[in-house]
C-alpha positions, 0 to 999 in steps of 0.5 A: 469654903474648903479647899476644893478643886474643879476642871474647865476648858477656860477661866476667865478672871476678871468681871468688868465688861470685858471679863464678862463679855468674854465668858458669856462669848466662850460659854456659848460655844459650848466650852465649859467656861468658870467666871472668877470675879466677885459680884458687887455694885458696880460704882463706876459713872464712867460711860463707854462709847460702842461703835458698831462692831462692839454693839454687834458682838453684844447683840450676838451675846443677848445683852444688847436687847437688855440694855439697848433703851438706856444707850444713847445713838451717835450720829455725829462727831464734832472735833473744834480745835480750841488750842488758842493758836493764832492759825487754828484747824476748821471745825471737823464734822463727820455725820454717820449718814454720809458712810450709810449708817444711822450711827456710829455706835452708841454711848452707855453708862459703864453701870448700865452695861455691867448689869445687863451683861451680869443679867445675861451671864446668870442665865447661862448654864455652861457658865460657873461663877466663883463670885471672889478674888483670883488670890494666885495664877499658876502656869504649869506645862499641861494646865493653868491654875487659878486659886481664888481668896477662899482657897478654891483651885480650879484648873483649865487649858486656857486662862483669859486675863480681864483683871485689870492694869495689875493683872496677876494673869499677865505676871503669870504668863510673864507678859512684861509691861513698858510704863511712862508717866504722862502729864495729863490727868482726866476728869470724868463726870456727867451733866445735864444741860438746857439745849438738846445733844442731836446725839452729837459727840463734840471733842474739844482740842486743848493744848492740855488734851482733849474734852469730850462731851458724848450723848447720854439718853436725854439732855445729858452728856458725859464728859472726859476732861484731859488736863494737866494735873494741877489744872485738873485738881483745880477743876475738881475743886470747884462747885458745880456752878463754877 
């Protein structure tokens, strides 16, 4: 592609759930919005638990009707002390109906959510898509310039950085980062089980971190298991039966 320039009100950098949602929301206000993000299969088996406010937001964007049939409601949250200590906390159970709600929220596969966001974004005329990576971001006195990997330049008064932990936008804005190493690693995977989950999310608190089973549609759950790095490696090496 030849080097071309285009001007917008807002540029959103990053095509994950946050970037897509921001681009859709901004373009629906009438702002001339550009989304700079590759379009590729979202190879992510993780899930996201969306609480009420997030679901309402996606509904306002016209996204939730495109994916709600593939989400599982969260009617109750169960917390279990699995620390193995002599004196353990009693099991705690929060139920949505106790505060007048049908569910606390919904759990949905990230790939399903991103597919719905992509389909909604494609239907919005005010949203321009540059299906490539941002190569650089430069902040000047009167505008921000985003240069794509093909050499195209886009300018705007406002740039939304939704480009992950190694964010070009954050670096261009001079926002510093404090990092610290945690002796924890997380395994994420999805399982099918013989008994129904009854839309109950169960969180086991272990000495190394939480192990959470979050409902998915059908007799399925997503699992997020936080453990010490060596224990995570051992668990990762096990076969399905083990």
